[in-house]
PDB file with SEQRES, HELIX, SHEET and CRYST1 records, atoms N, CA, C and O in Angstrom:
SEQRES   1 A   81  UNK UNK UNK UNK UNK UNK UNK UNK UNK UNK UNK UNK UNK          
SEQRES   2 A   81  UNK UNK UNK UNK UNK UNK UNK UNK UNK UNK UNK UNK UNK          
SEQRES   3 A   81  UNK UNK UNK UNK UNK UNK UNK UNK UNK UNK UNK UNK UNK          
SEQRES   4 A   81  UNK UNK UNK UNK UNK UNK UNK UNK UNK UNK UNK UNK UNK          
SEQRES   5 A   81  UNK UNK UNK UNK UNK UNK UNK UNK UNK UNK UNK UNK UNK          
SEQRES   6 A   81  UNK UNK UNK UNK UNK UNK UNK UNK UNK UNK UNK UNK UNK          
SEQRES   7 A   81  UNK UNK UNK                                                  
HELIX    1 AA1 UNK A   15  UNK A   17  5                                   3    
HELIX    2 AA2 UNK A   18  UNK A   27  1                                  10    
HELIX    3 AA3 UNK A   29  UNK A   31  5                                   3    
HELIX    4 AA4 UNK A   56  UNK A   67  1                                  12    
SHEET    1 AA1 4 UNK A  32  UNK A  40  0                                        
SHEET    2 AA1 4 UNK A  45  UNK A  55 -1                                        
SHEET    3 AA1 4 UNK A   3  UNK A  12 -1                                        
SHEET    4 AA1 4 UNK A  72  UNK A  78 -1                                        
CRYST1    1.000    1.000    1.000  90.00  90.00  90.00 P 1           1          
ATOM      1  N   UNK A   1      37.540 -22.813  61.140  1.00  0.00           N  
ATOM      2  CA  UNK A   1      38.432 -21.922  61.752  1.00  0.00           C  
ATOM      3  C   UNK A   1      38.525 -20.625  60.907  1.00  0.00           C  
ATOM      4  O   UNK A   1      38.467 -20.675  59.678  1.00  0.00           O  
ATOM      5  N   UNK A   2      38.665 -19.488  61.574  1.00  0.00           N  
ATOM      6  CA  UNK A   2      38.656 -18.192  60.925  1.00  0.00           C  
ATOM      7  C   UNK A   2      40.038 -17.936  60.284  1.00  0.00           C  
ATOM      8  O   UNK A   2      41.094 -18.218  60.851  1.00  0.00           O  
ATOM      9  N   UNK A   3      39.948 -17.383  59.065  1.00  0.00           N  
ATOM     10  CA  UNK A   3      41.120 -16.971  58.310  1.00  0.00           C  
ATOM     11  C   UNK A   3      41.693 -15.620  58.807  1.00  0.00           C  
ATOM     12  O   UNK A   3      40.951 -14.736  59.236  1.00  0.00           O  
ATOM     13  N   UNK A   4      42.954 -15.499  58.739  1.00  0.00           N  
ATOM     14  CA  UNK A   4      43.644 -14.208  59.081  1.00  0.00           C  
ATOM     15  C   UNK A   4      44.569 -13.811  57.930  1.00  0.00           C  
ATOM     16  O   UNK A   4      45.018 -14.647  57.144  1.00  0.00           O  
ATOM     17  N   UNK A   5      44.822 -12.576  57.865  1.00  0.00           N  
ATOM     18  CA  UNK A   5      45.758 -11.985  56.905  1.00  0.00           C  
ATOM     19  C   UNK A   5      47.091 -11.658  57.642  1.00  0.00           C  
ATOM     20  O   UNK A   5      47.081 -11.126  58.752  1.00  0.00           O  
ATOM     21  N   UNK A   6      48.185 -11.980  57.019  1.00  0.00           N  
ATOM     22  CA  UNK A   6      49.450 -11.751  57.694  1.00  0.00           C  
ATOM     23  C   UNK A   6      50.594 -11.487  56.745  1.00  0.00           C  
ATOM     24  O   UNK A   6      50.447 -11.645  55.533  1.00  0.00           O  
ATOM     25  N   UNK A   7      51.717 -11.093  57.271  1.00  0.00           N  
ATOM     26  CA  UNK A   7      52.988 -10.923  56.548  1.00  0.00           C  
ATOM     27  C   UNK A   7      53.974 -11.796  57.268  1.00  0.00           C  
ATOM     28  O   UNK A   7      53.957 -11.947  58.489  1.00  0.00           O  
ATOM     29  N   UNK A   8      54.894 -12.403  56.397  1.00  0.00           N  
ATOM     30  CA  UNK A   8      55.968 -13.307  56.914  1.00  0.00           C  
ATOM     31  C   UNK A   8      57.257 -12.741  56.267  1.00  0.00           C  
ATOM     32  O   UNK A   8      57.315 -12.564  55.051  1.00  0.00           O  
ATOM     33  N   UNK A   9      58.291 -12.460  57.098  1.00  0.00           N  
ATOM     34  CA  UNK A   9      59.573 -12.080  56.588  1.00  0.00           C  
ATOM     35  C   UNK A   9      60.597 -13.222  56.835  1.00  0.00           C  
ATOM     36  O   UNK A   9      60.711 -13.752  57.940  1.00  0.00           O  
ATOM     37  N   UNK A  10      61.317 -13.566  55.782  1.00  0.00           N  
ATOM     38  CA  UNK A  10      62.239 -14.717  55.915  1.00  0.00           C  
ATOM     39  C   UNK A  10      63.636 -14.297  55.380  1.00  0.00           C  
ATOM     40  O   UNK A  10      63.758 -13.745  54.286  1.00  0.00           O  
ATOM     41  N   UNK A  11      64.658 -14.572  56.176  1.00  0.00           N  
ATOM     42  CA  UNK A  11      66.069 -14.337  55.800  1.00  0.00           C  
ATOM     43  C   UNK A  11      66.775 -15.619  55.720  1.00  0.00           C  
ATOM     44  O   UNK A  11      66.799 -16.392  56.677  1.00  0.00           O  
ATOM     45  N   UNK A  12      67.409 -15.888  54.492  1.00  0.00           N  
ATOM     46  CA  UNK A  12      68.221 -17.055  54.369  1.00  0.00           C  
ATOM     47  C   UNK A  12      69.665 -16.621  54.357  1.00  0.00           C  
ATOM     48  O   UNK A  12      70.100 -15.797  53.552  1.00  0.00           O  
ATOM     49  N   UNK A  13      70.410 -17.230  55.314  1.00  0.00           N  
ATOM     50  CA  UNK A  13      71.848 -16.840  55.447  1.00  0.00           C  
ATOM     51  C   UNK A  13      72.774 -17.587  54.560  1.00  0.00           C  
ATOM     52  O   UNK A  13      73.976 -17.322  54.593  1.00  0.00           O  
ATOM     53  N   UNK A  14      72.300 -18.507  53.765  1.00  0.00           N  
ATOM     54  CA  UNK A  14      73.058 -19.247  52.817  1.00  0.00           C  
ATOM     55  C   UNK A  14      72.235 -19.575  51.621  1.00  0.00           C  
ATOM     56  O   UNK A  14      71.044 -19.850  51.768  1.00  0.00           O  
ATOM     57  N   UNK A  15      72.812 -19.562  50.409  1.00  0.00           N  
ATOM     58  CA  UNK A  15      72.102 -19.839  49.222  1.00  0.00           C  
ATOM     59  C   UNK A  15      71.681 -21.308  49.061  1.00  0.00           C  
ATOM     60  O   UNK A  15      70.711 -21.593  48.358  1.00  0.00           O  
ATOM     61  N   UNK A  16      72.378 -22.219  49.686  1.00  0.00           N  
ATOM     62  CA  UNK A  16      72.084 -23.664  49.610  1.00  0.00           C  
ATOM     63  C   UNK A  16      70.765 -23.954  50.398  1.00  0.00           C  
ATOM     64  O   UNK A  16      70.260 -25.072  50.296  1.00  0.00           O  
ATOM     65  N   UNK A  17      70.216 -23.042  51.142  1.00  0.00           N  
ATOM     66  CA  UNK A  17      68.997 -23.249  51.886  1.00  0.00           C  
ATOM     67  C   UNK A  17      67.715 -23.024  51.038  1.00  0.00           C  
ATOM     68  O   UNK A  17      66.611 -23.331  51.488  1.00  0.00           O  
ATOM     69  N   UNK A  18      67.874 -22.500  49.837  1.00  0.00           N  
ATOM     70  CA  UNK A  18      66.748 -22.049  49.079  1.00  0.00           C  
ATOM     71  C   UNK A  18      65.875 -23.184  48.618  1.00  0.00           C  
ATOM     72  O   UNK A  18      64.663 -22.993  48.508  1.00  0.00           O  
ATOM     73  N   UNK A  19      66.417 -24.369  48.336  1.00  0.00           N  
ATOM     74  CA  UNK A  19      65.615 -25.449  47.903  1.00  0.00           C  
ATOM     75  C   UNK A  19      64.794 -26.007  49.020  1.00  0.00           C  
ATOM     76  O   UNK A  19      63.643 -26.386  48.801  1.00  0.00           O  
ATOM     77  N   UNK A  20      65.332 -26.072  50.205  1.00  0.00           N  
ATOM     78  CA  UNK A  20      64.606 -26.552  51.360  1.00  0.00           C  
ATOM     79  C   UNK A  20      63.422 -25.556  51.718  1.00  0.00           C  
ATOM     80  O   UNK A  20      62.314 -25.989  52.036  1.00  0.00           O  
ATOM     81  N   UNK A  21      63.696 -24.275  51.654  1.00  0.00           N  
ATOM     82  CA  UNK A  21      62.677 -23.222  51.933  1.00  0.00           C  
ATOM     83  C   UNK A  21      61.622 -23.247  50.852  1.00  0.00           C  
ATOM     84  O   UNK A  21      60.429 -23.174  51.148  1.00  0.00           O  
ATOM     85  N   UNK A  22      62.047 -23.351  49.586  1.00  0.00           N  
ATOM     86  CA  UNK A  22      61.023 -23.372  48.550  1.00  0.00           C  
ATOM     87  C   UNK A  22      60.095 -24.611  48.617  1.00  0.00           C  
ATOM     88  O   UNK A  22      58.913 -24.538  48.279  1.00  0.00           O  
ATOM     89  N   UNK A  23      60.646 -25.703  49.047  1.00  0.00           N  
ATOM     90  CA  UNK A  23      59.823 -26.976  49.238  1.00  0.00           C  
ATOM     91  C   UNK A  23      58.760 -26.669  50.307  1.00  0.00           C  
ATOM     92  O   UNK A  23      57.595 -27.014  50.105  1.00  0.00           O  
ATOM     93  N   UNK A  24      59.107 -26.051  51.406  1.00  0.00           N  
ATOM     94  CA  UNK A  24      58.155 -25.723  52.457  1.00  0.00           C  
ATOM     95  C   UNK A  24      57.128 -24.701  51.958  1.00  0.00           C  
ATOM     96  O   UNK A  24      55.933 -24.858  52.207  1.00  0.00           O  
ATOM     97  N   UNK A  25      57.578 -23.667  51.264  1.00  0.00           N  
ATOM     98  CA  UNK A  25      56.640 -22.685  50.733  1.00  0.00           C  
ATOM     99  C   UNK A  25      55.677 -23.322  49.736  1.00  0.00           C  
ATOM    100  O   UNK A  25      54.496 -22.977  49.719  1.00  0.00           O  
ATOM    101  N   UNK A  26      56.164 -24.255  48.898  1.00  0.00           N  
ATOM    102  CA  UNK A  26      55.280 -24.959  47.935  1.00  0.00           C  
ATOM    103  C   UNK A  26      54.251 -25.738  48.705  1.00  0.00           C  
ATOM    104  O   UNK A  26      53.083 -25.724  48.317  1.00  0.00           O  
ATOM    105  N   UNK A  27      54.614 -26.425  49.783  1.00  0.00           N  
ATOM    106  CA  UNK A  27      53.670 -27.182  50.577  1.00  0.00           C  
ATOM    107  C   UNK A  27      52.578 -26.334  51.204  1.00  0.00           C  
ATOM    108  O   UNK A  27      51.507 -26.845  51.530  1.00  0.00           O  
ATOM    109  N   UNK A  28      52.837 -25.045  51.375  1.00  0.00           N  
ATOM    110  CA  UNK A  28      51.938 -24.092  52.003  1.00  0.00           C  
ATOM    111  C   UNK A  28      51.361 -23.080  50.999  1.00  0.00           C  
ATOM    112  O   UNK A  28      50.835 -22.037  51.389  1.00  0.00           O  
ATOM    113  N   UNK A  29      51.469 -23.405  49.701  1.00  0.00           N  
ATOM    114  CA  UNK A  29      51.152 -22.401  48.642  1.00  0.00           C  
ATOM    115  C   UNK A  29      49.641 -22.033  48.741  1.00  0.00           C  
ATOM    116  O   UNK A  29      49.258 -20.961  48.273  1.00  0.00           O  
ATOM    117  N   UNK A  30      48.789 -22.881  49.330  1.00  0.00           N  
ATOM    118  CA  UNK A  30      47.392 -22.516  49.447  1.00  0.00           C  
ATOM    119  C   UNK A  30      47.109 -21.370  50.257  1.00  0.00           C  
ATOM    120  O   UNK A  30      46.010 -20.825  50.158  1.00  0.00           O  
ATOM    121  N   UNK A  31      48.033 -20.919  51.095  1.00  0.00           N  
ATOM    122  CA  UNK A  31      47.830 -19.685  51.983  1.00  0.00           C  
ATOM    123  C   UNK A  31      48.710 -18.566  51.565  1.00  0.00           C  
ATOM    124  O   UNK A  31      48.656 -17.496  52.171  1.00  0.00           O  
ATOM    125  N   UNK A  32      49.521 -18.748  50.560  1.00  0.00           N  
ATOM    126  CA  UNK A  32      50.413 -17.637  50.088  1.00  0.00           C  
ATOM    127  C   UNK A  32      49.663 -16.757  49.009  1.00  0.00           C  
ATOM    128  O   UNK A  32      49.381 -17.221  47.905  1.00  0.00           O  
ATOM    129  N   UNK A  33      49.389 -15.606  49.342  1.00  0.00           N  
ATOM    130  CA  UNK A  33      48.685 -14.709  48.413  1.00  0.00           C  
ATOM    131  C   UNK A  33      49.692 -13.936  47.533  1.00  0.00           C  
ATOM    132  O   UNK A  33      49.397 -13.608  46.384  1.00  0.00           O  
ATOM    133  N   UNK A  34      50.866 -13.657  48.084  1.00  0.00           N  
ATOM    134  CA  UNK A  34      51.914 -12.953  47.360  1.00  0.00           C  
ATOM    135  C   UNK A  34      53.336 -13.268  47.929  1.00  0.00           C  
ATOM    136  O   UNK A  34      53.518 -13.608  49.098  1.00  0.00           O  
ATOM    137  N   UNK A  35      54.270 -13.132  47.052  1.00  0.00           N  
ATOM    138  CA  UNK A  35      55.680 -13.469  47.452  1.00  0.00           C  
ATOM    139  C   UNK A  35      56.647 -12.513  46.638  1.00  0.00           C  
ATOM    140  O   UNK A  35      56.486 -12.240  45.449  1.00  0.00           O  
ATOM    141  N   UNK A  36      57.630 -12.061  47.404  1.00  0.00           N  
ATOM    142  CA  UNK A  36      58.666 -11.227  46.778  1.00  0.00           C  
ATOM    143  C   UNK A  36      59.977 -11.739  47.365  1.00  0.00           C  
ATOM    144  O   UNK A  36      60.137 -11.799  48.584  1.00  0.00           O  
ATOM    145  N   UNK A  37      60.919 -12.108  46.485  1.00  0.00           N  
ATOM    146  CA  UNK A  37      62.234 -12.611  46.932  1.00  0.00           C  
ATOM    147  C   UNK A  37      63.326 -11.797  46.320  1.00  0.00           C  
ATOM    148  O   UNK A  37      63.286 -11.476  45.132  1.00  0.00           O  
ATOM    149  N   UNK A  38      64.310 -11.458  47.129  1.00  0.00           N  
ATOM    150  CA  UNK A  38      65.493 -10.689  46.645  1.00  0.00           C  
ATOM    151  C   UNK A  38      66.772 -11.286  47.178  1.00  0.00           C  
ATOM    152  O   UNK A  38      66.889 -11.540  48.377  1.00  0.00           O  
ATOM    153  N   UNK A  39      67.722 -11.510  46.313  1.00  0.00           N  
ATOM    154  CA  UNK A  39      69.032 -11.839  46.763  1.00  0.00           C  
ATOM    155  C   UNK A  39      69.739 -10.535  47.155  1.00  0.00           C  
ATOM    156  O   UNK A  39      69.857  -9.617  46.344  1.00  0.00           O  
ATOM    157  N   UNK A  40      70.195 -10.468  48.371  1.00  0.00           N  
ATOM    158  CA  UNK A  40      70.881  -9.262  48.856  1.00  0.00           C  
ATOM    159  C   UNK A  40      72.380  -9.466  48.856  1.00  0.00           C  
ATOM    160  O   UNK A  40      72.947  -9.822  49.889  1.00  0.00           O  
ATOM    161  N   UNK A  41      73.045  -9.250  47.722  1.00  0.00           N  
ATOM    162  CA  UNK A  41      74.419  -9.655  47.578  1.00  0.00           C  
ATOM    163  C   UNK A  41      75.353  -8.922  48.429  1.00  0.00           C  
ATOM    164  O   UNK A  41      76.413  -9.474  48.726  1.00  0.00           O  
ATOM    165  N   UNK A  42      75.083  -7.693  48.879  1.00  0.00           N  
ATOM    166  CA  UNK A  42      75.947  -6.936  49.707  1.00  0.00           C  
ATOM    167  C   UNK A  42      76.164  -7.605  51.094  1.00  0.00           C  
ATOM    168  O   UNK A  42      77.193  -7.437  51.750  1.00  0.00           O  
ATOM    169  N   UNK A  43      75.109  -8.382  51.494  1.00  0.00           N  
ATOM    170  CA  UNK A  43      75.220  -9.061  52.762  1.00  0.00           C  
ATOM    171  C   UNK A  43      75.263 -10.555  52.614  1.00  0.00           C  
ATOM    172  O   UNK A  43      75.298 -11.273  53.613  1.00  0.00           O  
ATOM    173  N   UNK A  44      75.259 -11.054  51.364  1.00  0.00           N  
ATOM    174  CA  UNK A  44      75.349 -12.469  51.086  1.00  0.00           C  
ATOM    175  C   UNK A  44      74.190 -13.254  51.701  1.00  0.00           C  
ATOM    176  O   UNK A  44      74.377 -14.347  52.235  1.00  0.00           O  
ATOM    177  N   UNK A  45      73.000 -12.682  51.616  1.00  0.00           N  
ATOM    178  CA  UNK A  45      71.766 -13.363  52.164  1.00  0.00           C  
ATOM    179  C   UNK A  45      70.699 -13.224  51.081  1.00  0.00           C  
ATOM    180  O   UNK A  45      70.879 -12.491  50.109  1.00  0.00           O  
ATOM    181  N   UNK A  46      69.576 -13.944  51.261  1.00  0.00           N  
ATOM    182  CA  UNK A  46      68.407 -13.795  50.496  1.00  0.00           C  
ATOM    183  C   UNK A  46      67.221 -13.432  51.410  1.00  0.00           C  
ATOM    184  O   UNK A  46      67.096 -13.965  52.512  1.00  0.00           O  
ATOM    185  N   UNK A  47      66.375 -12.544  50.951  1.00  0.00           N  
ATOM    186  CA  UNK A  47      65.239 -12.094  51.733  1.00  0.00           C  
ATOM    187  C   UNK A  47      63.930 -12.440  50.977  1.00  0.00           C  
ATOM    188  O   UNK A  47      63.793 -12.181  49.781  1.00  0.00           O  
ATOM    189  N   UNK A  48      62.996 -13.024  51.711  1.00  0.00           N  
ATOM    190  CA  UNK A  48      61.671 -13.327  51.118  1.00  0.00           C  
ATOM    191  C   UNK A  48      60.600 -12.692  51.944  1.00  0.00           C  
ATOM    192  O   UNK A  48      60.595 -12.805  53.170  1.00  0.00           O  
ATOM    193  N   UNK A  49      59.668 -12.006  51.264  1.00  0.00           N  
ATOM    194  CA  UNK A  49      58.498 -11.425  51.949  1.00  0.00           C  
ATOM    195  C   UNK A  49      57.270 -12.086  51.407  1.00  0.00           C  
ATOM    196  O   UNK A  49      57.080 -12.209  50.197  1.00  0.00           O  
ATOM    197  N   UNK A  50      56.419 -12.519  52.349  1.00  0.00           N  
ATOM    198  CA  UNK A  50      55.130 -13.242  52.007  1.00  0.00           C  
ATOM    199  C   UNK A  50      53.932 -12.492  52.498  1.00  0.00           C  
ATOM    200  O   UNK A  50      53.957 -11.932  53.594  1.00  0.00           O  
ATOM    201  N   UNK A  51      52.870 -12.465  51.705  1.00  0.00           N  
ATOM    202  CA  UNK A  51      51.589 -12.092  52.197  1.00  0.00           C  
ATOM    203  C   UNK A  51      50.803 -13.457  52.328  1.00  0.00           C  
ATOM    204  O   UNK A  51      50.697 -14.221  51.368  1.00  0.00           O  
ATOM    205  N   UNK A  52      50.274 -13.713  53.531  1.00  0.00           N  
ATOM    206  CA  UNK A  52      49.539 -15.000  53.732  1.00  0.00           C  
ATOM    207  C   UNK A  52      48.132 -14.723  54.093  1.00  0.00           C  
ATOM    208  O   UNK A  52      47.831 -13.659  54.634  1.00  0.00           O  
ATOM    209  N   UNK A  53      47.235 -15.657  53.810  1.00  0.00           N  
ATOM    210  CA  UNK A  53      45.776 -15.587  54.108  1.00  0.00           C  
ATOM    211  C   UNK A  53      45.349 -16.999  54.481  1.00  0.00           C  
ATOM    212  O   UNK A  53      45.135 -17.850  53.617  1.00  0.00           O  
ATOM    213  N   UNK A  54      45.229 -17.231  55.782  1.00  0.00           N  
ATOM    214  CA  UNK A  54      44.899 -18.613  56.161  1.00  0.00           C  
ATOM    215  C   UNK A  54      44.575 -18.665  57.659  1.00  0.00           C  
ATOM    216  O   UNK A  54      44.579 -17.649  58.354  1.00  0.00           O  
ATOM    217  N   UNK A  55      44.296 -19.880  58.127  1.00  0.00           N  
ATOM    218  CA  UNK A  55      44.102 -19.954  59.552  1.00  0.00           C  
ATOM    219  C   UNK A  55      45.364 -19.744  60.323  1.00  0.00           C  
ATOM    220  O   UNK A  55      46.460 -19.854  59.773  1.00  0.00           O  
ATOM    221  N   UNK A  56      45.227 -19.439  61.615  1.00  0.00           N  
ATOM    222  CA  UNK A  56      46.395 -19.257  62.463  1.00  0.00           C  
ATOM    223  C   UNK A  56      47.197 -20.568  62.547  1.00  0.00           C  
ATOM    224  O   UNK A  56      48.428 -20.529  62.539  1.00  0.00           O  
ATOM    225  N   UNK A  57      46.522 -21.726  62.629  1.00  0.00           N  
ATOM    226  CA  UNK A  57      47.260 -22.981  62.635  1.00  0.00           C  
ATOM    227  C   UNK A  57      48.065 -23.192  61.394  1.00  0.00           C  
ATOM    228  O   UNK A  57      49.201 -23.663  61.450  1.00  0.00           O  
ATOM    229  N   UNK A  58      47.474 -22.839  60.246  1.00  0.00           N  
ATOM    230  CA  UNK A  58      48.217 -23.083  59.025  1.00  0.00           C  
ATOM    231  C   UNK A  58      49.345 -22.165  58.799  1.00  0.00           C  
ATOM    232  O   UNK A  58      50.366 -22.559  58.236  1.00  0.00           O  
ATOM    233  N   UNK A  59      49.196 -20.903  59.231  1.00  0.00           N  
ATOM    234  CA  UNK A  59      50.340 -19.941  59.152  1.00  0.00           C  
ATOM    235  C   UNK A  59      51.386 -20.274  60.185  1.00  0.00           C  
ATOM    236  O   UNK A  59      52.573 -20.070  59.930  1.00  0.00           O  
ATOM    237  N   UNK A  60      51.009 -20.768  61.313  1.00  0.00           N  
ATOM    238  CA  UNK A  60      51.970 -21.214  62.359  1.00  0.00           C  
ATOM    239  C   UNK A  60      52.752 -22.450  61.885  1.00  0.00           C  
ATOM    240  O   UNK A  60      53.931 -22.601  62.205  1.00  0.00           O  
ATOM    241  N   UNK A  61      52.092 -23.331  61.122  1.00  0.00           N  
ATOM    242  CA  UNK A  61      52.769 -24.498  60.572  1.00  0.00           C  
ATOM    243  C   UNK A  61      53.868 -24.047  59.598  1.00  0.00           C  
ATOM    244  O   UNK A  61      54.976 -24.584  59.607  1.00  0.00           O  
ATOM    245  N   UNK A  62      53.554 -23.087  58.789  1.00  0.00           N  
ATOM    246  CA  UNK A  62      54.505 -22.604  57.844  1.00  0.00           C  
ATOM    247  C   UNK A  62      55.747 -21.936  58.533  1.00  0.00           C  
ATOM    248  O   UNK A  62      56.897 -22.260  58.235  1.00  0.00           O  
ATOM    249  N   UNK A  63      55.446 -20.984  59.472  1.00  0.00           N  
ATOM    250  CA  UNK A  63      56.532 -20.338  60.125  1.00  0.00           C  
ATOM    251  C   UNK A  63      57.318 -21.259  61.087  1.00  0.00           C  
ATOM    252  O   UNK A  63      58.522 -21.076  61.263  1.00  0.00           O  
ATOM    253  N   UNK A  64      56.675 -22.199  61.678  1.00  0.00           N  
ATOM    254  CA  UNK A  64      57.344 -23.228  62.533  1.00  0.00           C  
ATOM    255  C   UNK A  64      58.293 -24.050  61.729  1.00  0.00           C  
ATOM    256  O   UNK A  64      59.435 -24.234  62.150  1.00  0.00           O  
ATOM    257  N   UNK A  65      57.905 -24.537  60.638  1.00  0.00           N  
ATOM    258  CA  UNK A  65      58.822 -25.372  59.841  1.00  0.00           C  
ATOM    259  C   UNK A  65      60.001 -24.566  59.349  1.00  0.00           C  
ATOM    260  O   UNK A  65      61.130 -25.054  59.399  1.00  0.00           O  
ATOM    261  N   UNK A  66      59.788 -23.361  58.880  1.00  0.00           N  
ATOM    262  CA  UNK A  66      60.838 -22.525  58.422  1.00  0.00           C  
ATOM    263  C   UNK A  66      61.818 -22.191  59.582  1.00  0.00           C  
ATOM    264  O   UNK A  66      63.037 -22.174  59.409  1.00  0.00           O  
ATOM    265  N   UNK A  67      61.233 -21.932  60.748  1.00  0.00           N  
ATOM    266  CA  UNK A  67      62.090 -21.552  61.888  1.00  0.00           C  
ATOM    267  C   UNK A  67      62.966 -22.718  62.429  1.00  0.00           C  
ATOM    268  O   UNK A  67      63.892 -22.495  63.210  1.00  0.00           O  
ATOM    269  N   UNK A  68      62.672 -23.887  62.023  1.00  0.00           N  
ATOM    270  CA  UNK A  68      63.451 -25.075  62.468  1.00  0.00           C  
ATOM    271  C   UNK A  68      64.720 -25.257  61.668  1.00  0.00           C  
ATOM    272  O   UNK A  68      65.591 -26.044  62.038  1.00  0.00           O  
ATOM    273  N   UNK A  69      64.828 -24.507  60.540  1.00  0.00           N  
ATOM    274  CA  UNK A  69      66.017 -24.683  59.699  1.00  0.00           C  
ATOM    275  C   UNK A  69      67.122 -23.801  60.114  1.00  0.00           C  
ATOM    276  O   UNK A  69      66.947 -22.588  60.230  1.00  0.00           O  
ATOM    277  N   UNK A  70      68.290 -24.388  60.348  1.00  0.00           N  
ATOM    278  CA  UNK A  70      69.418 -23.620  60.797  1.00  0.00           C  
ATOM    279  C   UNK A  70      69.865 -22.694  59.615  1.00  0.00           C  
ATOM    280  O   UNK A  70      70.015 -23.133  58.475  1.00  0.00           O  
ATOM    281  N   UNK A  71      70.065 -21.410  59.952  1.00  0.00           N  
ATOM    282  CA  UNK A  71      70.435 -20.446  58.997  1.00  0.00           C  
ATOM    283  C   UNK A  71      69.279 -19.691  58.323  1.00  0.00           C  
ATOM    284  O   UNK A  71      69.468 -18.890  57.408  1.00  0.00           O  
ATOM    285  N   UNK A  72      68.053 -19.997  58.834  1.00  0.00           N  
ATOM    286  CA  UNK A  72      66.807 -19.276  58.385  1.00  0.00           C  
ATOM    287  C   UNK A  72      66.253 -18.525  59.556  1.00  0.00           C  
ATOM    288  O   UNK A  72      66.073 -19.099  60.629  1.00  0.00           O  
ATOM    289  N   UNK A  73      65.969 -17.216  59.375  1.00  0.00           N  
ATOM    290  CA  UNK A  73      65.273 -16.393  60.400  1.00  0.00           C  
ATOM    291  C   UNK A  73      63.851 -16.116  59.837  1.00  0.00           C  
ATOM    292  O   UNK A  73      63.696 -15.848  58.646  1.00  0.00           O  
ATOM    293  N   UNK A  74      62.886 -16.181  60.656  1.00  0.00           N  
ATOM    294  CA  UNK A  74      61.529 -15.918  60.211  1.00  0.00           C  
ATOM    295  C   UNK A  74      60.740 -15.134  61.266  1.00  0.00           C  
ATOM    296  O   UNK A  74      60.775 -15.471  62.449  1.00  0.00           O  
ATOM    297  N   UNK A  75      60.039 -14.102  60.836  1.00  0.00           N  
ATOM    298  CA  UNK A  75      59.139 -13.339  61.711  1.00  0.00           C  
ATOM    299  C   UNK A  75      57.814 -13.194  61.034  1.00  0.00           C  
ATOM    300  O   UNK A  75      57.745 -13.147  59.806  1.00  0.00           O  
ATOM    301  N   UNK A  76      56.739 -13.119  61.820  1.00  0.00           N  
ATOM    302  CA  UNK A  76      55.443 -12.885  61.168  1.00  0.00           C  
ATOM    303  C   UNK A  76      54.571 -11.965  61.994  1.00  0.00           C  
ATOM    304  O   UNK A  76      54.748 -11.832  63.205  1.00  0.00           O  
ATOM    305  N   UNK A  77      53.645 -11.345  61.332  1.00  0.00           N  
ATOM    306  CA  UNK A  77      52.603 -10.521  61.945  1.00  0.00           C  
ATOM    307  C   UNK A  77      51.304 -10.924  61.388  1.00  0.00           C  
ATOM    308  O   UNK A  77      51.185 -11.040  60.169  1.00  0.00           O  
ATOM    309  N   UNK A  78      50.285 -11.153  62.212  1.00  0.00           N  
ATOM    310  CA  UNK A  78      49.039 -11.710  61.820  1.00  0.00           C  
ATOM    311  C   UNK A  78      47.900 -10.766  62.368  1.00  0.00           C  
ATOM    312  O   UNK A  78      47.915 -10.320  63.516  1.00  0.00           O  
ATOM    313  N   UNK A  79      46.918 -10.504  61.452  1.00  0.00           N  
ATOM    314  CA  UNK A  79      45.830  -9.631  61.856  1.00  0.00           C  
ATOM    315  C   UNK A  79      45.076 -10.192  63.014  1.00  0.00           C  
ATOM    316  O   UNK A  79      45.129 -11.400  63.248  1.00  0.00           O  
ATOM    317  N   UNK A  80      44.369  -9.365  63.758  1.00  0.00           N  
ATOM    318  CA  UNK A  80      43.692  -9.787  64.942  1.00  0.00           C  
ATOM    319  C   UNK A  80      42.281 -10.376  64.631  1.00  0.00           C  
ATOM    320  O   UNK A  80      41.673 -11.007  65.496  1.00  0.00           O  
ATOM    321  N   UNK A  81      41.809 -10.180  63.488  1.00  0.00           N  
ATOM    322  CA  UNK A  81      40.500 -10.733  63.148  1.00  0.00           C  
ATOM    323  C   UNK A  81      39.994 -10.270  61.913  1.00  0.00           C  
ATOM    324  O   UNK A  81      38.898 -10.660  61.510  1.00  0.00           O  
TER     325      UNK A  81                                                      
END                                                                             
């Protein structure tokens, strides 16, 4: 299957979600090329930005698992080819 390059934005609405999110990210670390995380104290949220490089199925697995967590918002953009 063809690999794609993409970006994933994640917002955690509670600090207690970080362990769950980090476990999912660790399970998908093979497709994560870069990661930046910032606690945004003014809004009491945490923001994570990822650069991913993998198959569409693998990227969708990552975003799908994150999207199932209550209090986590996730959006992605993937290259066309």
